[in-house]
C-alpha positions as a Markdown table, in Angstrom:
| # | Residue | x | y | z |
|---|---|---|---|---|
| 1 | Met | -37.8 | 161.8 | -125.1 |
| 2 | Asn | -40.3 | 163.9 | -123.2 |
| 3 | Phe | -41.1 | 166.7 | -125.6 |
| 4 | Asn | -43.2 | 168.7 | -123.0 |
| 5 | Gln | -40.1 | 168.7 | -120.8 |
| 6 | Val | -37.9 | 170.0 | -123.6 |
| 7 | Val | -40.3 | 172.8 | -124.3 |
| 8 | Ala | -40.6 | 173.7 | -120.6 |
| 9 | Glu | -36.8 | 173.8 | -120.4 |
| 10 | Leu | -36.6 | 176.2 | -123.4 |
| 11 | Leu | -39.1 | 178.5 | -121.8 |
| 12 | Ala | -37.2 | 178.5 | -118.5 |
| 13 | Gln | -33.9 | 179.4 | -120.2 |
| 14 | Cys | -35.2 | 182.2 | -122.4 |
| 15 | Arg | -36.1 | 185.3 | -120.6 |
| 16 | Gly | -39.2 | 187.0 | -122.1 |
| 17 | Ala | -40.5 | 183.7 | -123.6 |
| 18 | Arg | -44.3 | 183.6 | -123.7 |
| 19 | Gly | -44.8 | 180.1 | -125.1 |
| 20 | Ala | -43.3 | 177.4 | -127.3 |
| 21 | Ala | -44.5 | 174.4 | -129.3 |
| 22 | Ile | -43.2 | 171.5 | -131.2 |
| 23 | Val | -45.4 | 171.3 | -134.3 |
| 24 | Asp | -46.0 | 168.6 | -136.9 |
| 25 | Pro | -46.0 | 169.4 | -140.7 |
| 26 | Asp | -49.8 | 169.8 | -140.6 |
| 27 | Gly | -49.6 | 172.5 | -137.9 |
| 28 | Ile | -50.8 | 170.3 | -135.1 |
| 29 | Pro | -48.8 | 170.9 | -131.9 |
| 30 | Val | -47.1 | 167.8 | -130.5 |
| 31 | Ala | -46.0 | 169.6 | -127.4 |
| 32 | Val | -47.1 | 173.1 | -126.3 |
| 33 | Asn | -46.5 | 175.2 | -123.2 |
| 34 | Pro | -48.5 | 176.9 | -122.0 |
| 35 | Arg | -51.7 | 175.3 | -123.4 |
| 36 | Ser | -53.2 | 178.1 | -125.4 |
| 37 | Ala | -55.6 | 178.3 | -128.3 |
| 38 | Ser | -53.8 | 181.3 | -129.7 |
| 39 | Leu | -50.5 | 179.4 | -129.7 |
| 40 | Glu | -52.1 | 176.5 | -131.4 |
| 41 | Val | -53.6 | 178.7 | -134.1 |
| 42 | Leu | -50.3 | 180.4 | -134.6 |
| 43 | Ala | -48.7 | 177.0 | -135.1 |
| 44 | Ala | -51.2 | 176.1 | -137.8 |
| 45 | Glu | -50.6 | 179.4 | -139.6 |
| 46 | Phe | -46.9 | 179.1 | -139.5 |
| 47 | Ala | -47.1 | 175.5 | -140.9 |
| 48 | Ala | -48.7 | 176.9 | -144.0 |
| 49 | Ile | -46.1 | 179.6 | -144.3 |
| 50 | Leu | -43.3 | 177.1 | -143.9 |
| 51 | Arg | -44.7 | 175.0 | -146.8 |
| 52 | Gly | -44.7 | 178.1 | -149.0 |
| 53 | Val | -41.2 | 179.2 | -148.0 |
| 54 | Gly | -39.8 | 175.7 | -148.3 |
| 55 | Glu | -41.2 | 175.4 | -151.8 |
| 56 | Ala | -39.8 | 178.7 | -152.9 |
| 57 | Gly | -36.4 | 177.8 | -151.4 |
| 58 | Arg | -36.4 | 174.6 | -153.5 |
| 59 | Glu | -37.4 | 176.4 | -156.7 |
| 60 | Leu | -34.8 | 179.0 | -156.2 |
| 61 | Ser | -32.1 | 176.5 | -155.2 |
| 62 | His | -31.5 | 178.2 | -151.8 |
| 63 | Gly | -31.8 | 174.9 | -149.9 |
| 64 | Ser | -34.0 | 174.0 | -147.0 |
| 65 | Leu | -35.2 | 176.5 | -144.5 |
| 66 | Lys | -33.4 | 176.4 | -141.2 |
| 67 | Gln | -34.9 | 179.2 | -139.2 |
| 68 | Phe | -36.8 | 182.5 | -139.5 |
| 69 | Trp | -38.4 | 185.0 | -137.2 |
| 70 | Val | -41.1 | 187.6 | -137.3 |
| 71 | Ser | -41.0 | 190.8 | -135.4 |
| 72 | Ala | -44.5 | 192.0 | -134.6 |
| 73 | Glu | -45.8 | 194.9 | -132.5 |
| 74 | Asn | -46.6 | 192.7 | -129.6 |
| 75 | Ala | -44.4 | 189.6 | -130.0 |
| 76 | Glu | -41.3 | 188.1 | -131.6 |
| 77 | Val | -41.9 | 184.7 | -133.2 |
| 78 | Ile | -39.0 | 182.4 | -133.9 |
| 79 | Val | -39.5 | 179.3 | -136.1 |
| 80 | Thr | -36.9 | 176.6 | -136.3 |
| 81 | Asn | -37.1 | 173.8 | -138.7 |
| 82 | Met | -36.1 | 170.4 | -137.3 |
| 83 | Ala | -36.7 | 167.5 | -139.6 |
| 84 | Gly | -39.5 | 165.8 | -141.5 |
| 85 | Gly | -41.5 | 169.0 | -141.7 |
| 86 | Tyr | -41.6 | 169.3 | -137.8 |
| 87 | Phe | -40.7 | 172.7 | -136.4 |
| 88 | Leu | -40.2 | 174.5 | -133.1 |
| 89 | Leu | -42.2 | 177.7 | -132.5 |
| 90 | Leu | -41.0 | 180.1 | -129.8 |
| 91 | Val | -43.0 | 183.3 | -129.0 |
| 92 | Leu | -41.2 | 186.1 | -127.0 |
| 93 | Glu | -42.3 | 189.3 | -125.5 |
| 94 | Pro | -41.4 | 192.3 | -127.8 |
| 95 | Ala | -38.5 | 193.1 | -125.5 |
| 96 | Gly | -37.4 | 189.5 | -125.2 |
| 97 | Leu | -33.9 | 188.3 | -126.1 |
| 98 | Thr | -34.4 | 187.4 | -129.7 |
| 99 | Gly | -30.8 | 186.4 | -130.2 |
| 100 | Arg | -30.8 | 184.1 | -127.2 |
| 101 | Gly | -34.2 | 182.7 | -128.4 |
| 102 | Arg | -32.8 | 182.0 | -131.8 |
| 103 | Phe | -29.7 | 180.3 | -130.4 |
| 104 | Leu | -31.6 | 178.2 | -127.9 |
| 105 | Ser | -34.1 | 177.2 | -130.5 |
| 106 | Arg | -31.3 | 176.0 | -132.8 |
| 107 | Leu | -29.9 | 173.9 | -130.0 |
| 108 | Val | -33.2 | 172.4 | -129.2 |
| 109 | Gly | -33.8 | 171.7 | -132.9 |
| 110 | Glu | -30.4 | 169.9 | -133.2 |
| 111 | Arg | -31.2 | 168.0 | -130.0 |
| 112 | Leu | -34.5 | 166.8 | -131.4 |
| 113 | His | -33.5 | 166.3 | -135.0 |
| 114 | Ser | -33.1 | 162.5 | -134.7 |
| 115 | Glu | -36.6 | 162.2 | -133.2 |
| 116 | Phe | -38.2 | 163.4 | -136.4 |
| 117 | Val | -36.0 | 161.9 | -139.1 |
C-alpha cells in the first residue's frame, strides 16, 4: 500500500487540514505530507506522549488508546492509534472540521491496521 497516497487522500478529504503523517513508535514519520520539519518534530513529541498515555491506560485498566486530540490556539491535532505503536497524526487549522478529521482519521487507521500488525 502506498502510505503517501493514503495521507494525501486524507488531506484532500478534510477541509482545513494542514498536514498529516503516519508515524512509527519512535516518532519517525513513515509518510508525511507536506514535508515539514515542524510536522516531523510534532510527530516525535506525540510519540513520547503516546507512550506515557498508553502506560497510564494499562496501569489504570482503561485499555489501549484509540484516539485523542489537542486543541491549541493555532491548530487542532488529532492522533489516531493504528497498531504496533504506529499512529496517524492529522493537523488542522483552528477552524477546521475536527469531527470530520476524527472520523476520517479513524477510517484511515482501520484501513491501515493490518499493515502494522
